[in-house]
PyMOL Python script that loads the backbone (N, CA, C, O; Angstrom):
from pymol import cmd

cmd.read_pdbstr("""\
ATOM      1  N   UNK A   1      80.810  83.528  82.409  1.00  0.00           N
ATOM      2  CA  UNK A   1      81.979  83.842  81.611  1.00  0.00           C
ATOM      3  C   UNK A   1      82.676  82.558  81.192  1.00  0.00           C
ATOM      4  O   UNK A   1      82.814  81.609  81.964  1.00  0.00           O
ATOM      5  N   UNK A   2      83.096  82.570  79.974  1.00  0.00           N
ATOM      6  CA  UNK A   2      83.789  81.400  79.467  1.00  0.00           C
ATOM      7  C   UNK A   2      85.291  81.645  79.521  1.00  0.00           C
ATOM      8  O   UNK A   2      85.756  82.740  79.839  1.00  0.00           O
ATOM      9  N   UNK A   3      86.007  80.626  79.210  1.00  0.00           N
ATOM     10  CA  UNK A   3      87.468  80.731  79.178  1.00  0.00           C
ATOM     11  C   UNK A   3      87.893  81.724  78.104  1.00  0.00           C
ATOM     12  O   UNK A   3      88.873  82.446  78.286  1.00  0.00           O
ATOM     13  N   UNK A   4      87.173  81.771  76.996  1.00  0.00           N
ATOM     14  CA  UNK A   4      87.491  82.703  75.914  1.00  0.00           C
ATOM     15  C   UNK A   4      87.326  84.141  76.380  1.00  0.00           C
ATOM     16  O   UNK A   4      88.144  85.002  76.056  1.00  0.00           O
ATOM     17  N   UNK A   5      86.270  84.399  77.140  1.00  0.00           N
ATOM     18  CA  UNK A   5      86.045  85.757  77.652  1.00  0.00           C
ATOM     19  C   UNK A   5      87.186  86.170  78.580  1.00  0.00           C
ATOM     20  O   UNK A   5      87.669  87.301  78.517  1.00  0.00           O
ATOM     21  N   UNK A   6      87.608  85.255  79.430  1.00  0.00           N
ATOM     22  CA  UNK A   6      88.696  85.534  80.357  1.00  0.00           C
ATOM     23  C   UNK A   6      89.986  85.782  79.581  1.00  0.00           C
ATOM     24  O   UNK A   6      90.723  86.720  79.886  1.00  0.00           O
ATOM     25  N   UNK A   7      90.258  84.959  78.593  1.00  0.00           N
ATOM     26  CA  UNK A   7      91.461  85.137  77.768  1.00  0.00           C
ATOM     27  C   UNK A   7      91.436  86.482  77.054  1.00  0.00           C
ATOM     28  O   UNK A   7      92.451  87.178  77.007  1.00  0.00           O
ATOM     29  N   UNK A   8      90.282  86.855  76.498  1.00  0.00           N
ATOM     30  CA  UNK A   8      90.173  88.138  75.815  1.00  0.00           C
ATOM     31  C   UNK A   8      90.382  89.297  76.782  1.00  0.00           C
ATOM     32  O   UNK A   8      91.042  90.285  76.458  1.00  0.00           O
ATOM     33  N   UNK A   9      89.812  89.159  77.969  1.00  0.00           N
ATOM     34  CA  UNK A   9      89.984  90.214  78.968  1.00  0.00           C
ATOM     35  C   UNK A   9      91.453  90.330  79.382  1.00  0.00           C
ATOM     36  O   UNK A   9      91.970  91.431  79.572  1.00  0.00           O
ATOM     37  N   UNK A  10      92.107  89.190  79.518  1.00  0.00           N
ATOM     38  CA  UNK A  10      93.542  89.207  79.856  1.00  0.00           C
ATOM     39  C   UNK A  10      94.357  89.848  78.739  1.00  0.00           C
ATOM     40  O   UNK A  10      95.265  90.639  78.991  1.00  0.00           O
ATOM     41  N   UNK A  11      94.024  89.499  77.520  1.00  0.00           N
ATOM     42  CA  UNK A  11      94.738  90.060  76.367  1.00  0.00           C
ATOM     43  C   UNK A  11      94.511  91.565  76.295  1.00  0.00           C
ATOM     44  O   UNK A  11      95.448  92.331  76.074  1.00  0.00           O
ATOM     45  N   UNK A  12      93.271  91.980  76.482  1.00  0.00           N
ATOM     46  CA  UNK A  12      92.950  93.408  76.442  1.00  0.00           C
ATOM     47  C   UNK A  12      93.692  94.143  77.555  1.00  0.00           C
ATOM     48  O   UNK A  12      94.241  95.221  77.325  1.00  0.00           O
ATOM     49  N   UNK A  13      93.712  93.579  78.739  1.00  0.00           N
ATOM     50  CA  UNK A  13      94.426  94.210  79.849  1.00  0.00           C
ATOM     51  C   UNK A  13      95.929  94.301  79.567  1.00  0.00           C
ATOM     52  O   UNK A  13      96.566  95.308  79.875  1.00  0.00           O
ATOM     53  N   UNK A  14      96.477  93.257  78.988  1.00  0.00           N
ATOM     54  CA  UNK A  14      97.900  93.266  78.638  1.00  0.00           C
ATOM     55  C   UNK A  14      98.191  94.361  77.607  1.00  0.00           C
ATOM     56  O   UNK A  14      99.187  95.073  77.725  1.00  0.00           O
ATOM     57  N   UNK A  15      97.329  94.495  76.604  1.00  0.00           N
ATOM     58  CA  UNK A  15      97.501  95.553  75.610  1.00  0.00           C
ATOM     59  C   UNK A  15      97.395  96.936  76.248  1.00  0.00           C
ATOM     60  O   UNK A  15      98.159  97.840  75.910  1.00  0.00           O
ATOM     61  N   UNK A  16      96.454  97.097  77.162  1.00  0.00           N
ATOM     62  CA  UNK A  16      96.312  98.382  77.860  1.00  0.00           C
ATOM     63  C   UNK A  16      97.581  98.706  78.640  1.00  0.00           C
ATOM     64  O   UNK A  16      98.046  99.846  78.642  1.00  0.00           O
ATOM     65  N   UNK A  17      98.136  97.693  79.300  1.00  0.00           N
ATOM     66  CA  UNK A  17      99.379  97.894  80.046  1.00  0.00           C
ATOM     67  C   UNK A  17     100.525  98.273  79.110  1.00  0.00           C
ATOM     68  O   UNK A  17     101.318  99.164  79.413  1.00  0.00           O
ATOM     69  N   UNK A  18     100.602  97.592  77.977  1.00  0.00           N
ATOM     70  CA  UNK A  18     101.656  97.892  77.016  1.00  0.00           C
ATOM     71  C   UNK A  18     101.489  99.305  76.448  1.00  0.00           C
ATOM     72  O   UNK A  18     102.473 100.019  76.261  1.00  0.00           O
ATOM     73  N   UNK A  19     100.262  99.700  76.179  1.00  0.00           N
ATOM     74  CA  UNK A  19     100.005 101.053  75.671  1.00  0.00           C
ATOM     75  C   UNK A  19     100.416 102.083  76.705  1.00  0.00           C
ATOM     76  O   UNK A  19     101.037 103.086  76.355  1.00  0.00           O
ATOM     77  N   UNK A  20     100.088 101.863  77.965  1.00  0.00           N
ATOM     78  CA  UNK A  20     100.484 102.786  79.029  1.00  0.00           C
ATOM     79  C   UNK A  20     101.995 102.903  79.111  1.00  0.00           C
ATOM     80  O   UNK A  20     102.533 104.003  79.238  1.00  0.00           O
ATOM     81  N   UNK A  21     102.678 101.770  79.038  1.00  0.00           N
ATOM     82  CA  UNK A  21     104.145 101.766  79.079  1.00  0.00           C
ATOM     83  C   UNK A  21     104.712 102.527  77.881  1.00  0.00           C
ATOM     84  O   UNK A  21     105.639 103.323  78.033  1.00  0.00           O
ATOM     85  N   UNK A  22     104.161 102.286  76.702  1.00  0.00           N
ATOM     86  CA  UNK A  22     104.630 102.978  75.498  1.00  0.00           C
ATOM     87  C   UNK A  22     104.377 104.485  75.586  1.00  0.00           C
ATOM     88  O   UNK A  22     105.220 105.278  75.167  1.00  0.00           O
ATOM     89  N   UNK A  23     103.233 104.880  76.124  1.00  0.00           N
ATOM     90  CA  UNK A  23     102.945 106.310  76.297  1.00  0.00           C
ATOM     91  C   UNK A  23     103.958 106.946  77.244  1.00  0.00           C
ATOM     92  O   UNK A  23     104.429 108.059  77.006  1.00  0.00           O
ATOM     93  N   UNK A  24     104.291 106.230  78.319  1.00  0.00           N
ATOM     94  CA  UNK A  24     105.306 106.740  79.253  1.00  0.00           C
ATOM     95  C   UNK A  24     106.660 106.886  78.567  1.00  0.00           C
ATOM     96  O   UNK A  24     107.357 107.881  78.766  1.00  0.00           O
ATOM     97  N   UNK A  25     107.026 105.904  77.768  1.00  0.00           N
ATOM     98  CA  UNK A  25     108.307 105.953  77.063  1.00  0.00           C
ATOM     99  C   UNK A  25     108.329 107.097  76.053  1.00  0.00           C
ATOM    100  O   UNK A  25     109.338 107.789  75.919  1.00  0.00           O
ATOM    101  N   UNK A  26     107.220 107.299  75.343  1.00  0.00           N
ATOM    102  CA  UNK A  26     107.130 108.405  74.387  1.00  0.00           C
ATOM    103  C   UNK A  26     107.285 109.730  75.127  1.00  0.00           C
ATOM    104  O   UNK A  26     107.986 110.628  74.661  1.00  0.00           O
ATOM    105  N   UNK A  27     106.641 109.847  76.261  1.00  0.00           N
ATOM    106  CA  UNK A  27     106.729 111.072  77.053  1.00  0.00           C
ATOM    107  C   UNK A  27     108.170 111.322  77.501  1.00  0.00           C
ATOM    108  O   UNK A  27     108.653 112.452  77.434  1.00  0.00           O
ATOM    109  N   UNK A  28     108.847 110.292  77.950  1.00  0.00           N
ATOM    110  CA  UNK A  28     110.249 110.423  78.362  1.00  0.00           C
ATOM    111  C   UNK A  28     111.128 110.831  77.179  1.00  0.00           C
ATOM    112  O   UNK A  28     112.003 111.685  77.319  1.00  0.00           O
ATOM    113  N   UNK A  29     110.899 110.229  76.031  1.00  0.00           N
ATOM    114  CA  UNK A  29     111.681 110.572  74.839  1.00  0.00           C
ATOM    115  C   UNK A  29     111.435 112.012  74.403  1.00  0.00           C
ATOM    116  O   UNK A  29     112.370 112.711  74.012  1.00  0.00           O
ATOM    117  N   UNK A  30     110.192 112.453  74.469  1.00  0.00           N
ATOM    118  CA  UNK A  30     109.880 113.836  74.104  1.00  0.00           C
ATOM    119  C   UNK A  30     110.557 114.811  75.059  1.00  0.00           C
ATOM    120  O   UNK A  30     111.082 115.844  74.646  1.00  0.00           O
ATOM    121  N   UNK A  31     110.535 114.467  76.334  1.00  0.00           N
ATOM    122  CA  UNK A  31     111.185 115.318  77.328  1.00  0.00           C
ATOM    123  C   UNK A  31     112.691 115.372  77.084  1.00  0.00           C
ATOM    124  O   UNK A  31     113.305 116.435  77.171  1.00  0.00           O
ATOM    125  N   UNK A  32     113.263 114.243  76.787  1.00  0.00           N
ATOM    126  CA  UNK A  32     114.696 114.175  76.506  1.00  0.00           C
ATOM    127  C   UNK A  32     115.043 114.997  75.269  1.00  0.00           C
ATOM    128  O   UNK A  32     116.055 115.699  75.257  1.00  0.00           O
ATOM    129  N   UNK A  33     114.218 114.918  74.237  1.00  0.00           N
ATOM    130  CA  UNK A  33     114.456 115.701  73.015  1.00  0.00           C
ATOM    131  C   UNK A  33     114.375 117.195  73.303  1.00  0.00           C
ATOM    132  O   UNK A  33     115.177 117.973  72.787  1.00  0.00           O
ATOM    133  N   UNK A  34     113.417 117.595  74.119  1.00  0.00           N
ATOM    134  CA  UNK A  34     113.294 119.009  74.464  1.00  0.00           C
ATOM    135  C   UNK A  34     114.532 119.486  75.204  1.00  0.00           C
ATOM    136  O   UNK A  34     115.027 120.583  74.950  1.00  0.00           O
ATOM    137  N   UNK A  35     115.032 118.665  76.119  1.00  0.00           N
ATOM    138  CA  UNK A  35     116.244 119.032  76.859  1.00  0.00           C
ATOM    139  C   UNK A  35     117.433 119.158  75.917  1.00  0.00           C
ATOM    140  O   UNK A  35     118.224 120.095  76.023  1.00  0.00           O
ATOM    141  N   UNK A  36     117.552 118.211  75.001  1.00  0.00           N
ATOM    142  CA  UNK A  36     118.661 118.256  74.049  1.00  0.00           C
ATOM    143  C   UNK A  36     118.533 119.453  73.119  1.00  0.00           C
ATOM    144  O   UNK A  36     119.537 120.081  72.784  1.00  0.00           O
ATOM    145  N   UNK A  37     117.320 119.777  72.699  1.00  0.00           N
ATOM    146  CA  UNK A  37     117.110 120.953  71.853  1.00  0.00           C
ATOM    147  C   UNK A  37     117.528 122.227  72.586  1.00  0.00           C
ATOM    148  O   UNK A  37     118.165 123.108  72.008  1.00  0.00           O
ATOM    149  N   UNK A  38     117.163 122.311  73.859  1.00  0.00           N
ATOM    150  CA  UNK A  38     117.539 123.488  74.650  1.00  0.00           C
ATOM    151  C   UNK A  38     119.054 123.583  74.787  1.00  0.00           C
ATOM    152  O   UNK A  38     119.632 124.661  74.647  1.00  0.00           O
ATOM    153  N   UNK A  39     119.687 122.457  75.060  1.00  0.00           N
ATOM    154  CA  UNK A  39     121.148 122.450  75.183  1.00  0.00           C
ATOM    155  C   UNK A  39     121.801 122.834  73.860  1.00  0.00           C
ATOM    156  O   UNK A  39     122.790 123.567  73.848  1.00  0.00           O
ATOM    157  N   UNK A  40     121.263 122.350  72.760  1.00  0.00           N
ATOM    158  CA  UNK A  40     121.803 122.681  71.446  1.00  0.00           C
ATOM    159  C   UNK A  40     121.659 124.177  71.156  1.00  0.00           C
ATOM    160  O   UNK A  40     122.573 124.797  70.612  1.00  0.00           O
ATOM    161  N   UNK A  41     120.522 124.748  71.516  1.00  0.00           N
ATOM    162  CA  UNK A  41     120.321 126.184  71.308  1.00  0.00           C
ATOM    163  C   UNK A  41     121.316 126.995  72.135  1.00  0.00           C
ATOM    164  O   UNK A  41     121.891 127.967  71.645  1.00  0.00           O
ATOM    165  N   UNK A  42     121.517 126.590  73.394  1.00  0.00           N
ATOM    166  CA  UNK A  42     122.478 127.303  74.241  1.00  0.00           C
ATOM    167  C   UNK A  42     123.886 127.191  73.670  1.00  0.00           C
ATOM    168  O   UNK A  42     124.625 128.175  73.640  1.00  0.00           O
ATOM    169  N   UNK A  43     124.253 126.019  73.225  1.00  0.00           N
ATOM    170  CA  UNK A  43     125.584 125.808  72.673  1.00  0.00           C
ATOM    171  C   UNK A  43     125.767 126.602  71.379  1.00  0.00           C
ATOM    172  O   UNK A  43     126.830 127.178  71.148  1.00  0.00           O
ATOM    173  N   UNK A  44     124.744 126.632  70.547  1.00  0.00           N
ATOM    174  CA  UNK A  44     124.809 127.401  69.305  1.00  0.00           C
ATOM    175  C   UNK A  44     124.977 128.882  69.608  1.00  0.00           C
ATOM    176  O   UNK A  44     125.757 129.569  68.949  1.00  0.00           O
ATOM    177  N   UNK A  45     124.248 129.377  70.606  1.00  0.00           N
ATOM    178  CA  UNK A  45     124.366 130.785  70.984  1.00  0.00           C
ATOM    179  C   UNK A  45     125.775 131.084  71.490  1.00  0.00           C
ATOM    180  O   UNK A  45     126.359 132.113  71.151  1.00  0.00           O
ATOM    181  N   UNK A  46     126.313 130.177  72.304  1.00  0.00           N
ATOM    182  CA  UNK A  46     127.686 130.365  72.797  1.00  0.00           C
ATOM    183  C   UNK A  46     128.677 130.388  71.641  1.00  0.00           C
ATOM    184  O   UNK A  46     129.601 131.202  71.629  1.00  0.00           O
ATOM    185  N   UNK A  47     128.490 129.501  70.670  1.00  0.00           N
ATOM    186  CA  UNK A  47     129.370 129.458  69.510  1.00  0.00           C
ATOM    187  C   UNK A  47     129.292 130.761  68.721  1.00  0.00           C
ATOM    188  O   UNK A  47     130.313 131.289  68.281  1.00  0.00           O
ATOM    189  N   UNK A  48     128.088 131.271  68.545  1.00  0.00           N
ATOM    190  CA  UNK A  48     127.929 132.539  67.829  1.00  0.00           C
ATOM    191  C   UNK A  48     128.637 133.667  68.575  1.00  0.00           C
ATOM    192  O   UNK A  48     129.289 134.512  67.963  1.00  0.00           O
ATOM    193  N   UNK A  49     128.503 133.673  69.902  1.00  0.00           N
ATOM    194  CA  UNK A  49     129.170 134.714  70.702  1.00  0.00           C
ATOM    195  C   UNK A  49     130.688 134.604  70.608  1.00  0.00           C
ATOM    196  O   UNK A  49     131.379 135.614  70.473  1.00  0.00           O
ATOM    197  N   UNK A  50     131.201 133.396  70.679  1.00  0.00           N
ATOM    198  CA  UNK A  50     132.647 133.192  70.598  1.00  0.00           C
ATOM    199  C   UNK A  50     133.152 133.579  69.210  1.00  0.00           C
ATOM    200  O   UNK A  50     134.226 134.167  69.082  1.00  0.00           O
ATOM    201  N   UNK A  51     132.387 133.254  68.176  1.00  0.00           N
ATOM    202  CA  UNK A  51     132.771 133.613  66.809  1.00  0.00           C
ATOM    203  C   UNK A  51     132.823 135.127  66.655  1.00  0.00           C
ATOM    204  O   UNK A  51     133.740 135.657  66.028  1.00  0.00           O
ATOM    205  N   UNK A  52     131.855 135.818  67.218  1.00  0.00           N
ATOM    206  CA  UNK A  52     131.843 137.287  67.177  1.00  0.00           C
ATOM    207  C   UNK A  52     133.049 137.845  67.927  1.00  0.00           C
ATOM    208  O   UNK A  52     133.731 138.744  67.434  1.00  0.00           O
ATOM    209  N   UNK A  53     133.310 137.308  69.124  1.00  0.00           N
ATOM    210  CA  UNK A  53     134.467 137.755  69.911  1.00  0.00           C
ATOM    211  C   UNK A  53     135.770 137.523  69.154  1.00  0.00           C
ATOM    212  O   UNK A  53     136.664 138.368  69.173  1.00  0.00           O
ATOM    213  N   UNK A  54     135.875 136.380  68.490  1.00  0.00           N
ATOM    214  CA  UNK A  54     137.081 136.062  67.730  1.00  0.00           C
ATOM    215  C   UNK A  54     137.275 137.047  66.588  1.00  0.00           C
ATOM    216  O   UNK A  54     138.388 137.514  66.346  1.00  0.00           O
ATOM    217  N   UNK A  55     136.194 137.363  65.887  1.00  0.00           N
ATOM    218  CA  UNK A  55     136.289 138.316  64.784  1.00  0.00           C
ATOM    219  C   UNK A  55     136.730 139.694  65.298  1.00  0.00           C
ATOM    220  O   UNK A  55     137.559 140.355  64.673  1.00  0.00           O
ATOM    221  N   UNK A  56     136.179 140.117  66.425  1.00  0.00           N
ATOM    222  CA  UNK A  56     136.566 141.403  67.009  1.00  0.00           C
ATOM    223  C   UNK A  56     138.031 141.381  67.449  1.00  0.00           C
ATOM    224  O   UNK A  56     138.760 142.352  67.251  1.00  0.00           O
ATOM    225  N   UNK A  57     138.447 140.279  68.039  1.00  0.00           N
ATOM    226  CA  UNK A  57     139.840 140.150  68.468  1.00  0.00           C
ATOM    227  C   UNK A  57     140.790 140.192  67.284  1.00  0.00           C
ATOM    228  O   UNK A  57     141.854 140.806  67.358  1.00  0.00           O
ATOM    229  N   UNK A  58     140.413 139.546  66.203  1.00  0.00           N
ATOM    230  CA  UNK A  58     141.250 139.566  64.998  1.00  0.00           C
ATOM    231  C   UNK A  58     141.366 140.975  64.437  1.00  0.00           C
ATOM    232  O   UNK A  58     142.439 141.379  63.990  1.00  0.00           O
ATOM    233  N   UNK A  59     140.280 141.717  64.457  1.00  0.00           N
ATOM    234  CA  UNK A  59     140.320 143.104  63.982  1.00  0.00           C
ATOM    235  C   UNK A  59     141.232 143.947  64.877  1.00  0.00           C
ATOM    236  O   UNK A  59     142.032 144.737  64.376  1.00  0.00           O
ATOM    237  N   UNK A  60     141.116 143.785  66.171  1.00  0.00           N
ATOM    238  CA  UNK A  60     141.984 144.523  67.100  1.00  0.00           C
ATOM    239  C   UNK A  60     143.447 144.153  66.882  1.00  0.00           C
ATOM    240  O   UNK A  60     144.324 145.017  66.920  1.00  0.00           O
ATOM    241  N   UNK A  61     143.707 142.869  66.654  1.00  0.00           N
ATOM    242  CA  UNK A  61     145.069 142.407  66.410  1.00  0.00           C
ATOM    243  C   UNK A  61     145.637 143.042  65.139  1.00  0.00           C
ATOM    244  O   UNK A  61     146.797 143.454  65.115  1.00  0.00           O
ATOM    245  N   UNK A  62     144.831 143.120  64.098  1.00  0.00           N
ATOM    246  CA  UNK A  62     145.279 143.756  62.855  1.00  0.00           C
ATOM    247  C   UNK A  62     145.622 145.220  63.088  1.00  0.00           C
ATOM    248  O   UNK A  62     146.615 145.716  62.555  1.00  0.00           O
ATOM    249  N   UNK A  63     144.812 145.917  63.879  1.00  0.00           N
ATOM    250  CA  UNK A  63     145.089 147.325  64.187  1.00  0.00           C
ATOM    251  C   UNK A  63     146.393 147.473  64.958  1.00  0.00           C
ATOM    252  O   UNK A  63     147.195 148.361  64.672  1.00  0.00           O
ATOM    253  N   UNK A  64     146.600 146.593  65.942  1.00  0.00           N
ATOM    254  CA  UNK A  64     147.824 146.644  66.731  1.00  0.00           C
ATOM    255  C   UNK A  64     149.032 146.341  65.850  1.00  0.00           C
ATOM    256  O   UNK A  64     150.063 147.004  65.967  1.00  0.00           O
ATOM    257  N   UNK A  65     148.915 145.348  64.971  1.00  0.00           N
ATOM    258  CA  UNK A  65     150.012 145.022  64.064  1.00  0.00           C
ATOM    259  C   UNK A  65     150.342 146.206  63.155  1.00  0.00           C
ATOM    260  O   UNK A  65     151.511 146.522  62.935  1.00  0.00           O
ATOM    261  N   UNK A  66     149.299 146.857  62.629  1.00  0.00           N
ATOM    262  CA  UNK A  66     149.523 148.005  61.749  1.00  0.00           C
ATOM    263  C   UNK A  66     150.221 149.126  62.519  1.00  0.00           C
ATOM    264  O   UNK A  66     151.156 149.741  62.004  1.00  0.00           O
ATOM    265  N   UNK A  67     149.783 149.392  63.728  1.00  0.00           N
ATOM    266  CA  UNK A  67     150.400 150.429  64.557  1.00  0.00           C
ATOM    267  C   UNK A  67     151.849 150.078  64.847  1.00  0.00           C
ATOM    268  O   UNK A  67     152.726 150.939  64.776  1.00  0.00           O
ATOM    269  N   UNK A  68     152.102 148.828  65.170  1.00  0.00           N
ATOM    270  CA  UNK A  68     153.462 148.380  65.469  1.00  0.00           C
ATOM    271  C   UNK A  68     154.360 148.517  64.243  1.00  0.00           C
ATOM    272  O   UNK A  68     155.505 148.953  64.365  1.00  0.00           O
ATOM    273  N   UNK A  69     153.861 148.154  63.069  1.00  0.00           N
ATOM    274  CA  UNK A  69     154.648 148.298  61.838  1.00  0.00           C
ATOM    275  C   UNK A  69     154.983 149.760  61.572  1.00  0.00           C
ATOM    276  O   UNK A  69     156.100 150.091  61.175  1.00  0.00           O
ATOM    277  N   UNK A  70     153.995 150.634  61.797  1.00  0.00           N
ATOM    278  CA  UNK A  70     154.247 152.064  61.611  1.00  0.00           C
ATOM    279  C   UNK A  70     155.339 152.549  62.559  1.00  0.00           C
ATOM    280  O   UNK A  70     156.223 153.304  62.154  1.00  0.00           O
ATOM    281  N   UNK A  71     155.284 152.125  63.799  1.00  0.00           N
ATOM    282  CA  UNK A  71     156.284 152.551  64.787  1.00  0.00           C
ATOM    283  C   UNK A  71     157.662 152.007  64.430  1.00  0.00           C
ATOM    284  O   UNK A  71     158.664 152.713  64.544  1.00  0.00           O
ATOM    285  N   UNK A  72     157.707 150.746  63.996  1.00  0.00           N
ATOM    286  CA  UNK A  72     158.991 150.148  63.611  1.00  0.00           C
ATOM    287  C   UNK A  72     159.562 150.874  62.396  1.00  0.00           C
ATOM    288  O   UNK A  72     160.761 151.149  62.337  1.00  0.00           O
ATOM    289  N   UNK A  73     158.704 151.182  61.433  1.00  0.00           N
ATOM    290  CA  UNK A  73     159.137 151.907  60.253  1.00  0.00           C
ATOM    291  C   UNK A  73     159.666 153.290  60.658  1.00  0.00           C
ATOM    292  O   UNK A  73     160.692 153.730  60.140  1.00  0.00           O
ATOM    293  N   UNK A  74     158.987 153.967  61.566  1.00  0.00           N
ATOM    294  CA  UNK A  74     159.428 155.270  62.052  1.00  0.00           C
ATOM    295  C   UNK A  74     160.769 155.181  62.768  1.00  0.00           C
ATOM    296  O   UNK A  74     161.618 156.057  62.605  1.00  0.00           O
ATOM    297  N   UNK A  75     160.965 154.146  63.548  1.00  0.00           N
ATOM    298  CA  UNK A  75     162.232 153.958  64.272  1.00  0.00           C
ATOM    299  C   UNK A  75     163.348 153.697  63.281  1.00  0.00           C
ATOM    300  O   UNK A  75     164.440 154.246  63.423  1.00  0.00           O
ATOM    301  N   UNK A  76     163.092 152.863  62.273  1.00  0.00           N
ATOM    302  CA  UNK A  76     164.102 152.550  61.262  1.00  0.00           C
ATOM    303  C   UNK A  76     164.494 153.840  60.500  1.00  0.00           C
ATOM    304  O   UNK A  76     165.670 154.069  60.221  1.00  0.00           O
ATOM    305  N   UNK A  77     163.499 154.666  60.174  1.00  0.00           N
ATOM    306  CA  UNK A  77     163.778 155.924  59.462  1.00  0.00           C
ATOM    307  C   UNK A  77     164.665 156.822  60.315  1.00  0.00           C
ATOM    308  O   UNK A  77     165.583 157.465  59.804  1.00  0.00           O
ATOM    309  N   UNK A  78     164.390 156.862  61.607  1.00  0.00           N
ATOM    310  CA  UNK A  78     165.155 157.704  62.510  1.00  0.00           C
ATOM    311  C   UNK A  78     166.598 157.202  62.634  1.00  0.00           C
ATOM    312  O   UNK A  78     167.540 157.993  62.681  1.00  0.00           O
ATOM    313  N   UNK A  79     166.750 155.898  62.686  1.00  0.00           N
ATOM    314  CA  UNK A  79     168.077 155.311  62.850  1.00  0.00           C
ATOM    315  C   UNK A  79     168.910 155.523  61.576  1.00  0.00           C
ATOM    316  O   UNK A  79     170.103 155.819  61.649  1.00  0.00           O
ATOM    317  N   UNK A  80     168.282 155.371  60.435  1.00  0.00           N
ATOM    318  CA  UNK A  80     168.986 155.474  59.157  1.00  0.00           C
ATOM    319  C   UNK A  80     169.443 156.900  58.919  1.00  0.00           C
ATOM    320  O   UNK A  80     170.489 157.092  58.300  1.00  0.00           O
ATOM    321  N   UNK A  81     168.727 157.898  59.370  1.00  0.00           N
ATOM    322  CA  UNK A  81     169.104 159.289  59.154  1.00  0.00           C
ATOM    323  C   UNK A  81     170.308 159.584  59.924  1.00  0.00           C
ATOM    324  O   UNK A  81     170.804 160.710  59.888  1.00  0.00           O
TER     325      UNK A  81
END
""", "prot")
cmd.dss("prot")
cmd.show_as("cartoon", "prot")
cmd.util.cbc("prot")
cmd.orient("prot")
């Protein structure tokens, strides 16, 4: 073996090590993205649920307000008579 062969083998080994490290980093990044995607889906679902609850609450509030106005109007009519 010559010095060139040894240098090439060292270079090849270094590249293999770098490729292994990069593959590990890619795997970690993919895992992190999957976790973030899952968290985003859960948060989106929670937001949709809260939005639905808010819409229902607003409808109930409108009904209560209408009922209250009717009662107040009825009381005013009774008092005025």
